[in-house]
C-alpha positions in Angstrom: 0.0 0.0 0.0 2.6 2.6 1.1 4.9 1.8 -1.7 2.2 2.3 -4.3 1.1 5.6 -2.7 4.7 6.9 -2.4 5.6 6.0 -6.0 2.4 7.7 -7.3 3.0 10.8 -5.3 6.6 11.0 -6.4 5.6 10.5 -10.1 3.0 13.3 -9.9 5.5 15.6 -8.1 8.1 14.9 -10.8 5.6 15.8 -13.5 4.7 19.0 -11.7 8.4 19.9 -11.3 9.1 19.3 -15.0 6.2 21.5 -16.0 7.3 24.2 -13.5 10.8 24.1 -14.8 9.6 24.3 -18.4 7.3 27.2 -17.5 10.1 29.2 -15.9 12.4 28.4 -18.8 9.8 29.6 -21.3 9.3 26.2 -22.9 5.8 25.7 -21.6 4.0 29.0 -21.8 0.3 29.9 -21.7 -2.3 27.2 -22.4 0.3 24.6 -23.4 2.1 24.9 -20.0 -1.2 24.2 -18.1 -2.3 21.5 -20.4 1.0 19.7 -20.2 0.2 19.1 -16.5 -3.4 18.4 -17.4 -2.6 15.7 -19.9 0.4 14.1 -18.3 -0.8 14.0 -14.7 -4.4 13.2 -15.7 -3.4 10.4 -18.0 -1.2 8.9 -15.2 -3.9 9.1 -12.6 -6.4 7.5 -15.0 -4.6 4.2 -14.6 -4.2 4.2 -10.8 -7.0 1.6 -10.3 -4.8 -0.9 -12.2 -2.2 -0.9 -9.4 -3.9 0.9 -6.4 -7.0 0.2 -4.3 -10.0 2.5 -4.4 -9.4 3.6 -0.8 -5.8 4.6 -1.7 -7.1 6.6 -4.6 -9.6 8.4 -2.4 -6.9 9.2 0.1 -4.6 10.6 -2.6 -7.6 12.6 -4.0 -8.0 14.3 -0.7 -4.3 14.9 -0.3 -4.1 16.4 -3.8 -7.1 18.7 -3.0 -5.2 20.1 0.0 -2.0 20.5 -2.1 -3.9 22.3 -4.9 -5.6 24.7 -2.6 -2.3 25.4 -0.7 -0.4 25.8 -4.0 -3.0 28.3 -5.3 -2.7 30.4 -2.1 1.1 30.2 -2.0 1.7 30.4 -5.7 4.0 27.4 -5.5 3.4 25.9 -9.0 2.9 28.9 -11.2 2.5 26.7 -14.4 -0.8 25.2 -13.3 -2.1 28.5 -11.9 -1.0 30.7 -14.8 -4.4 31.0 -16.4 -5.7 34.6 -16.2 -9.5 33.8 -15.9 -11.1 32.6 -12.7 -11.2 28.9 -12.6 -11.7 25.9 -10.3 -10.3 23.5 -12.8 -7.4 22.2 -10.6 -9.7 21.8 -7.6 -12.3 19.9 -9.7 -9.5 17.6 -11.0 -8.5 16.7 -7.4 -12.1 16.1 -6.5 -13.2 14.0 -9.4 -10.2 11.6 -8.9 -11.8 10.5 -5.7 -15.5 11.0 -6.6 -15.2 8.6 -9.6 -14.4 5.8 -7.3 -17.9 6.0 -5.9 -19.4 6.0 -9.4 -17.7 2.8 -10.7 -15.4 0.1 -9.5 -14.5 -0.9 -13.0 -10.9 0.0 -13.8 -11.7 0.5 -17.5 -14.6 2.8 -16.8 -12.6 4.9 -14.4 -9.8 5.2 -17.0 -12.2 6.1 -19.8 -14.0 8.7 -17.7 -10.8 10.4 -16.5 -9.1 10.3 -19.9 -12.0 12.5 -21.1 -10.6 15.2 -18.9 -6.9 14.7 -19.5 -6.8 13.9 -23.2 -10.0 15.1 -24.8 -10.2 18.4 -22.9 -6.4 18.8 -22.9 -5.8 18.4 -26.6 -9.0 20.4 -27.4 -7.6 23.4 -25.5 -4.1 23.2 -27.2 -5.5 22.8 -30.7 -8.2 25.4 -30.1 -5.7 28.0 -28.9 -3.3 27.4 -31.8 -5.7 27.0 -34.7 -9.1 28.4 -33.5 -8.7 32.1 -33.9 -10.7 32.3 -37.1 -13.5 29.9 -36.0 -14.5 31.1 -32.6 -17.9 31.1 -31.0 -19.1 32.1 -27.6 -21.0 30.2 -24.9 -22.0 32.3 -21.9 -19.5 34.9 -23.0 -16.7 32.3 -23.0 -14.8 32.0 -26.3 -14.7 28.5 -27.8 -13.5 27.3 -31.2 -15.0 24.9 -33.7 -11.7 23.1 -34.2 -11.2 22.8 -30.4 -14.7 21.4 -29.9 -14.2 19.1 -32.9 -10.9 17.9 -31.4 -12.7 17.1 -28.1 -15.4 15.1 -29.9 -12.9 13.1 -31.9 -10.6 12.3 -28.9 -13.6 11.5 -26.7 -15.0 9.2 -29.3 -11.6 7.4 -29.7 -11.4 6.9 -25.9 -14.8 5.4 -25.8 -14.0 3.1 -28.7 -10.9 2.0 -26.9 -12.9 1.2 -23.8 -15.4 -0.7 -25.9 -12.6 -2.8 -27.4 -11.1 -3.5 -24.0 -14.3 -4.2 -22.1 -16.1 -7.6 -22.1 -19.4 -5.6 -22.2 -20.5 -4.4 -25.6 -20.9 -0.7 -26.1 -23.4 0.2 -28.9 -22.1 2.7 -31.5 -25.0 5.0 -30.8 -24.0 5.1 -27.1 -20.4 5.9 -28.1 -21.5 8.8 -30.4 -23.9 10.1 -27.8 -21.3 10.0 -25.1 -18.7 12.0 -27.1 -21.3 14.6 -28.2 -22.8 15.0 -24.8 -19.4 15.3 -23.1 -18.5 18.0 -25.6 -21.7 19.9 -24.7 -20.8 19.7 -21.0 -17.3 20.9 -21.8 -18.8 23.9 -23.6 -21.4 25.0 -21.0 -19.6 24.2 -17.7 -18.1 27.5 -16.4 -15.0 28.2 -14.4 -13.3 24.9 -15.1 -16.2 22.8 -13.7 -16.0 20.7 -16.9 -13.1 18.9 -15.2 -15.7 17.6 -12.7 -18.9 17.2 -14.8 -17.4 15.5 -17.9 -15.7 12.6 -16.1 -18.7 12.1 -13.8 -21.1 12.1 -16.8 -19.0 9.5 -18.8 -18.6 7.4 -15.7 -22.3 7.4 -15.0 -23.1 6.8 -18.7 -20.8 3.8 -18.9 -22.0 2.4 -15.6 -25.6 2.7 -16.6 -25.0 1.0 -19.9 -23.1 -1.9 -18.3 -26.0 -2.9 -16.1 
């Protein structure tokens, strides 16, 4: 137990230090700097159930919540707090890591749900910032881009297809398409980084409901 927790904490800390070093050196600036942490840490955490117990994940979720709040107040990791707009994204990430363990005890479902946040949302933001200047639209006064949302849908769909291929339970194509589109809607309308909470929980609940 303690070895798994210690190794996981060290791995996350190492990723945070790499991102912070890159941010200070100018390698990871703006949205890319934040999403590097988003993608790398989120993807790693997605597979925790394959080598950690659910109680261990809940414990680490609580610990990360405390660290994120403290870091925000003390400005320790500037790379993850560099966004200029008000956001609870990092807090929502720490929360959903633990909350998902109450939605499902399927390792595959947990990974598929959390990867929606790390990969689909992460790559959508990076692609949207880089290529979305000429195809923007606004949702509740927040700027979005067609290419960013399209990226989210494609990556989300690919994640769900991957889960369907891995799982012994069949996942209808209509369910997969609906999941990707609905997750994109949540990503668009959730304000202040709350999509980090709503999207994984929605996918987790969707897959759990389909399974039974």
